[in-house]
C-alpha positions in Angstrom: 7.7 -9.3 -5.1 8.6 -10.9 -1.8 12.3 -10.0 -1.8 11.5 -6.4 -2.9 9.2 -5.9 0.0 11.3 -7.7 2.5 14.3 -5.4 1.1 12.1 -2.3 2.2 11.8 -3.7 5.7 8.6 -5.7 5.7 8.8 -9.0 7.5 7.9 -12.2 5.8 4.5 -12.3 7.5 3.8 -8.6 6.7 4.7 -9.3 3.0 2.3 -12.5 2.9 -0.6 -10.5 4.2 0.2 -7.4 1.7 0.5 -9.7 -1.3 -2.7 -11.6 -0.4 -4.7 -8.3 0.0 -3.2 -6.9 -3.2 -4.3 -10.0 -5.1 -7.8 -10.4 -3.6 -8.7 -6.9 -3.2 -10.4 -5.5 0.1 -11.1 -8.0 2.8 -12.6 -8.0 6.2 -10.5 -9.4 8.9 -12.3 -12.7 9.3 -12.0 -13.3 5.6 -8.4 -12.7 5.8 -8.0 -15.1 8.7 -9.6 -17.8 6.7 -7.9 -17.1 3.4 -4.3 -16.8 4.9 -5.0 -19.5 7.8 -3.6 -17.1 10.1 -4.6 -16.6 13.9 -6.5 -13.6 14.7 -3.8 -11.9 16.9 -0.9 -12.6 14.4 -3.2 -11.2 11.6 -4.0 -7.9 13.3 -0.3 -7.4 14.4 0.6 -7.7 10.8 -2.2 -5.5 9.6 -1.4 -2.8 12.2 2.3 -3.0 11.1 1.3 -2.6 7.5 -1.0 0.3 8.3 1.7 2.2 10.2 3.9 1.8 7.1 1.2 3.0 4.7 1.0 -0.3 3.0 -2.6 -1.2 3.9 -5.7 1.0 4.8 -8.6 0.2 7.0 -12.2 1.5 6.3 -14.2 3.2 9.1 -17.1 0.9 8.6 -17.8 -2.0 10.9 -16.6 -4.7 10.4 -13.7 -2.9 8.7 -12.4 -3.6 5.2 -8.6 -3.8 4.7 -7.1 -2.7 1.4 -3.6 -2.9 0.0 -2.0 0.2 -1.3 -1.1 -0.3 -5.0 2.2 -1.9 -5.5 3.5 1.1 -7.5 2.4 3.6 -4.9 3.9 1.5 -2.2 7.3 1.5 -3.9 7.1 5.3 -4.3 6.3 5.6 -0.7 9.3 3.4 0.3 11.5 5.3 -2.1 10.4 8.6 -0.6 11.3 7.4 2.8 14.5 6.0 1.9 15.5 9.4 0.2 14.6 11.2 3.4 16.8 8.8 5.4 19.8 9.4 3.2 19.2 13.2 3.3 19.2 12.8 7.1 22.3 10.7 7.2 24.2 13.3 4.9 23.2 16.0 7.3 24.3 14.1 10.2 27.5 13.2 8.6 28.3 16.8 7.7 27.5 17.9 11.2 29.7 15.1 12.7 32.7 16.0 10.3 32.4 19.8 11.4 32.4 18.8 15.0 35.6 16.4 14.4 37.4 19.4 12.7 36.5 21.6 15.6 37.9 19.0 18.1 40.8 18.5 16.1 41.6 22.1 15.8 41.2 22.5 19.6 43.7 19.6 20.2 46.3 21.2 17.8 45.9 24.6 19.2 
């Protein structure tokens, strides 16, 4: 699982936090710090990164509960993001190829 998540762009530390949350269920920050033996600043940096990627959610209550997105849902999220990236690359490639043909035509004329 670690290699898969790292392959989708999560850092090793992000992956550790995600897997821990996925195994233990929703946790408060202080409980995560204890369970992971991770300094507060590092933990919240990881949690914010995971939240931005959609891998972790945060409740609105205080203190907040952090929850991991189900692994299957996370994989689907990463797959959709990669498909969108590929489509963008294809469009960019086609646009660049058209520009190159245009420049080549102007040089040959």
